[in-house]
Each structure stands twice: as structure tokens, then as C-alpha cells.
N, C-alpha and C positions, 0 to 999 in steps of 0.2 A: 324409431321416429323421434325427431328432435322436439325438445320442450322450449316454448317461447313464452316469456312472461316478463313483468316489470320487477325491478328491484331498486330500492333506495340505497345508494352506496354510502352508508354512514362512515365507512373507512376513508372517504374522501371529503369529509366535512370541511368547508372553508372557514375563514376567520370570522365570518358573520353567522356561522351556525347553519348554513345551507348545505344540503347534500344533493349531488346530482342523481337524477332518475335515469336508469339505464334499462334497456331491453337485454335480458340475459338469454343466451342460446345455449342449451345443454344437449350434447350429442356424444354418445359413448363415454359419458361421465366427464367430458371435456367442456369447460365453460368458456364462453366468449361473450364479451359485452359490447353493446352498441349504444352510444350516447343519444339521448332524446333532445339534449340541449335545454332541458328544464330542470330547475333546482327547487327543492322544498325543505323546510325544516322538519325534523322528526315529528313534531307535534302537528304538522300539517299533512302527514301522510298516513293513510289507512292501509296497513300492511296486509290485512285480511282481504279487503276488497281490491287491493292493488290500484288505488286511485288517490287523488288529493282530497283532503277533507274540505268542508264548507268554509273553514276559516282561512283557506288559501285564496288569494285575490283571483277573481274570475274563475272560480273553481269549475263551474259547469263547462265553460269554453275550453279550459285546460284539459279536463277529462276527455272531452270530445276529441281534442287534438291528439292526446295520448292513445286513445282507442284506435284512431285512424292509423297512427304510426305502428301500433301493434298488429292491426289487421294487414297493413302493407308488408310488415316483416313476416307474419305468419304465411301470407300468400306466397311470398318469395321463397320461403323455406319449403313450402309444400311443392312448388314447381321444381325446385332443385332436387328434392327427394324423389319425385316422380321420374326424373331423368336418371338419377343414380342413388340407390338406397345406401350406398357406402360413402356418400359425400361427407367430408369432415366438417367439424364445427367451424374451423377456420374458413373454409370455402363458403359456408353458409353466412358467416359474418361479412365476408367480402361482398357477397351477393346483396345482402341487406343494406350495406353501406353504399353500394354502387361503385366501389373502388377497392383496390387492394388495401388490406390492413397493413399498417406499418410494423414490420417485424424488428424487434429490438436487436437481435444478434446480427441480422443482415446489415442494419444501419451502422451498428458499432464496429463491425469488422471492416466495413467499407471505409469508415472514418479513420480507422487504424492505418489502413494502407495509404490513404490520402495524406496523412500527417507524418508518415514514416520518415520522410526526409527532413522534416522540420523539428523533430524532437530527438533527444539522445537515444542511442540504442538501448540504454538501460530503461528509459521511460517507455519506449515501444514494447520492450519485453514485459514490463510490469503490466501494461494495458492488456496485452494478449494473455498473460497468465491469469489476470483477474477475470477476464471473459471466459476462459477455459474452466476456471473454478466454478463460476456461476452456472455454466452449462452442465457441469457434472452434478450440480445440485438440482437443476430443473429436469435433467435427464432427457432434454430435447431442446432443439433450437427453434421450435414452433412456439415462440413467446412474443406476443405483441407488446407494445408499450403499455397499453391499458391492462395487460395481464399482470404487470408488476405493481402490486398493491402493497399497502403497509403490512398486511398479514403475510404476504409472500416474503417480504424483506425480513420480518421478524422470524419467520421460519428459517430463512437463510442465515441469519445471525446465530440462531440455535444450532444449525448444521455446522457452521464454522467453529463454534465454540465447543460443542459436545462431540461431534464426529471427527473434525479435523484438528481439534485441540489448539485452535488459533488463539493468540492473545487478543485482548481488546484492541490494542494498537493495530495489529494486523487486520482485524475485522473492519475497523474504522477506515483503514487505508483502502481495503477492497471496495467498500461502499462508496467512498469518494470517487474512485475510478468509474464505477458503474453510473454514478450520478452525473459525471462529466458528459457522458454520451447522451444521457437523458436531457440535460440542459441544452446541449448543442442542437438536438432535434427540435426542442421548443423554440430556440432562437431562430431556427430555419422555418418555423411555423409549420412543421410537419406533424407536431403533436400539441394537443391542448395543454396549456400551462397548468390547468386544474388537475391534470393527471399526475403531476409530480409528487411522489410519495416519500422522498428521502428526508424532507424537512421534519417528518414526524418520527424519525428513527434517531434515537440518541444513544451513543456509545461512549462510555467514560474511558478515557485513556488509562492505561495501567500506570500505577505510580512508578516514577523513575527509580531504577536501581542501578547502582554503580559498584561492581566488584573490581578489585584491584589487588596487586601484590604488595604486601607490606615490605618494609625494608629487609626483614629477615627472610621472607619468601623470595624476594628478588635476588638476594645473595645465594640462596639455595638453588634458584633457577640458573644462575651464572655457573655454579659449580657442577650442575647436573651433566653427566656424561651421556652423549648421544651417539648413535651409530654414524661413524664418519663416512661410511660408504653410501649413505642416503643424502637427501636434501635437508635432513634434520639440522645439521650444523648451520646451514644458511638461514633456515627458518628461525632458529634460536638467535642468531646474530641480528637478524632484521627486527625481531621482537625487542631485543636489548637496545638496538639503535633507536627505535621509536620511543622506548621508555626513557631514553636520555637525550632525545633530539626533538623536542616540541610535540611529542605524542603524535607524530605523523600517522595517518591512516595507512592501511595496507596498500591501497591503490596508489598512494603517493610514494611509498617506500619502494615498491617493486619497479616503478617507472622512473625512479631517481637516476639521473645521468650525471656524468662527471662535470658537465658544464653547470650543473646546479650547485656544485660544491666549490667554495672559495677557501682554500687552505691557508691563504695569507691572513685572512680575517676570521678563520674558523666559523664560516657562515654558510647556511643553506639558503638558496633563493630559488623558488620554483612557483609555478602556477598550481594552486591547490585544485585537485580534480573536482571535489564536491562543490566548492563555492565559485571557482573560476577566477578567484582573486590571486594576484601575485603576492607571495608571502616570503618574508625574509627574517631569519633569526640566527643567533649564535648558538654553537654547540660546544659542549665541554670535552674533557679528556677521554671520558668513557666512549663517547660517540666517535671521537677522533681515532682511538685505538682500533675500533671496528672498521672504520673507513680505510685506515692504513693496511689492514689485513687484506683488503680486496683491491687496493690501489696498484695498478700495473706500472711497470718501469716507464713505459711510454703511454701517456693518457690520450685516448680518443674522446673528445668532449661529448660525442654523440652516443657513446657506449653506456650501457646500464651499469650502475654501481654493483648491484647484487646479481649474480648469475641465475636469475629466475626466468628472464625473458631473453629471446634470441636477438642479438645485435643485428641490425639491418632488416628486421621484420617490419611489416606495415602497421605496427602498433599505434603510432600516432596519427596515421593517415586513414585507417579503416576502423570505424566505430564497432562494427560487428566483430572484427578480429580482436580488437582491444577488449571488448566485453567478454569474449570467450576466454581470453588469456587471463583476465582478472578472475573469472570464475574458476579456472583451472588452478591458479595460484592460491585462491581462497580455500579451495577444497584441500589442497596439499598442505597448506599451513594449518588448517583446522585438524587434519589427521595427525600431524606430528605434535602440535601443541596440546591437543586433547590427551594424547598418550602420555606426554610429559606430566600434565596436570594430574592424571590418575596415579602415575608412579609417585608423584610428590604428595599425593593424598590431600590435594587442595579441597576446601569445602565448597568449591564452585567450579564449573567447567572453564578450562583455560582456553581463551580465544585470542586472536591477534588484537582485537579492539581493547583488550584489557591493558595493553601496553600504553595506550592513550590515557586510560583512567589512572594507571600507575604513575605516569608522568605528572598529571595534574595534582594528585594527592601528595606525591613526594615534594613537588614544588611548593605547595601550600604549607605542608608540614615543616619545610625548611625555612619558612618565613617570607616567601615571595608574596608580594601584594597581589590580591585577587585580580586587579585590573591588568597587571602585567601577565599573569597566567592566562587570562582571557585573550589577550593580544597574541601571546606566543602560540596558543592553540587555535588561533583564527576563528574564535567564536563570534557569531554575529550578534549574540545577545549575552550580556554578562550573567543573566539569570541561569544560563546553562552551566557556567563556571561555578555559580553559587551552590549548585547541587553537590559538588565535591567538597565545598566548605561545610555544608550541612553534614556530610558523611563524617568528616573529621570531628565536628562538634559532637555528633552522636557517639562516636568512638570514645571521645574524651569523657562524656557523661557516663558511659557504660563502665569505663575504667575506674572512675571515681566511685560509682555506685558499688562496684565489685570490691574496691578497697575498703569502703565504709562498712560493708556487710561482712 
């Protein structure tokens, strides 16, 4: 038999200190909440008697109203259980409210499909992945919006951190996506704005860390012999190209075509995948040597520079295909670079993005102004570039300290 009683939701306290009073339905250890539309401060609520105290305005009238709501809910629950003893807490809640409760997963998944054509394939995949991870935590899709409380989200944060070993940045990103759907439901007036719990969850971002290859490590990487029968030589060349040509990200390097390369001016000009901005910069002899290695006798401007993608494929026309190909190339590059990094006994995992970090630190070490480095790397905020400058400063401090000691 279901339990029906009042509860003051102190986990949903508003800015004025008022907490909503809910009817809580408990069946088979499953809890469902139904709002009474009444709020009270903790000092105005008698938790033993489950009613408002005399210091609450119009307390007698409010208690009478609450008792009527409780009686109606109890009567509805009793009627439902007479019809079916196995009726779920969710069905009881729907019956008490007089309409279907709003299911979070049903709403979020429906929104995902509706916006599929208006967001990038990467964004769509991130949304679906975050919902899947949340479902794995809840172990059910039977989750209404008002089931998502501050306590549940704190438990989810602990699950991501302790079980999945997610970083704070990853956890924060997951919560942001879950919150997006919650806010959209509120904007559509499907859910009460007072139910929004995400504003009470604070996750600190992980401190930014930037690993990179020193000048000595970069020279060692250049000389490292790889299996010529695999894709390792191409992966190695792409890494070196990025480390010498503006620190281009992997997605930009693999989709680089010959029409992006101006050999007369030694310039690269292409639309950056992440920002969508057209970026142009000069490259030096090291990058030129690598380009000449792959340059065919007769250049087709539409063909890819590095033989990682198939020429004539729907890469630029089909977002889903492009995303799958980038994923495949990322995995392949990670496999080869990780193996090289281990053989070189580097003190950090070697990934393609370290080519970008290496370019930035080498440029700053060689005396290039930070504003120019920022522009060459197409940073939207010079503060991002300053992270590399701080790394160089820290290294200098450690070198001086080591020398003095």
C-alpha cells in the first residue's frame, strides 16, 4: 500500500527562504512528489504534525486547504490501488495530478530529435551521450522533472567523479547539457521554474594544464623511426606539420586540401573547423618540407594533402560521415602517438593536441609577441594564449631555483 503524506522540500528553498510543500507518494520504495502550490519557511513548518505553524499567515485556513489536498490524494490513491495492487508510484502521481507527469528523458530525447538538423553532428552526439550517461546513473528512464533534485545531482556528480573518474571539466559539461533541456521545458511552461535545481550545484573547473614537447624532445620525435608499413609515418608528419604550422588542430590538418595551400606565398588559408572563421598564416621551411613530401606532380585542389581521408568522399557534405571519419582518424592518431610517446619515455601521454601546445610554447620561447601567437593560433581570447606564457615563466623559475640550489 502506498504512503501519502506532506513534505517540506528544503532542497528547493528559494531566494527568500521559502520551501515548497509537496505531497510525497511512496510505493515500492519509489518516491514521487506532487506540488501543493504552497510555500513556507522552515520556521513556519511543523514537521511532526505535518502542517504549518501558527506564525504562518492564515495558518488555520492553509492547514484546512492542505488537509483537503491530502484527503483528495489519499482517496485517488486508494481508488487506484483497489483497481490494481501493482500500480506504480508514477501512475499514482499522474492520477493525483489529474494529468501525465512530465518525464525528463522523454522530453529531452524528443528535443534532441527536433534540433538534430539545426545543430552540428558533434553537438547532437554530445547531447545524446550525456543523456545516456545520466540514464546509466539513474538505472531507469522513469524520471520526472521534479525527481531531479539537488540531492540527486550531487549523487550524480559523485558517480561521475568516483565511478567514471570524470574530470571536473567533463562533469560540468555533462550538467550543462542536462540543464539545457530543463530550461527549455521551463521556457515552454511545461515545468515550474521553482523546480530548477542546477543553479545550486557548483563545480570548479580543473586548473588548465598544458603539456608540450621541448626543443630536445621535438628533435627526438623527428628522428624516431616508425613502421613504414602502417599509417604511423603519416601521423608523425601531420604532428610535425601542426607543430610548425600554426598549431592546427587534428580536424583541420586531416581535412586540409591543396586549395588551402599557397606555395607562392608559403601560406595556409582555410576555415577553422572549431571557430568557423577563415584563418590565414605563413608557414616555414619545416612545414614546407612536409608538404613537398606529399605534393603530387599534378595537383587537384580538392584532394586532401594527407592521405588519411578518401578523396571524393562526402566528408564536407555529410556531417555524420565527417564526424565518424574524424573519430576514426583521432583514434588512429592516438594509437600511434601514444606508442611513440611511451617508447620515448615522455613524462606525459603524447596526443595530437600537444602539437598545438608545442607550437605555442616554441613560438613564445623564440621571442614572438604573445599577440601574434594568439592571432596565429586563432584564439578568441588572448587569455588562452597567456596560459602558455605562464608555463614558460614557471619553467624559467624552476630552472633558476634548481641552479641556485
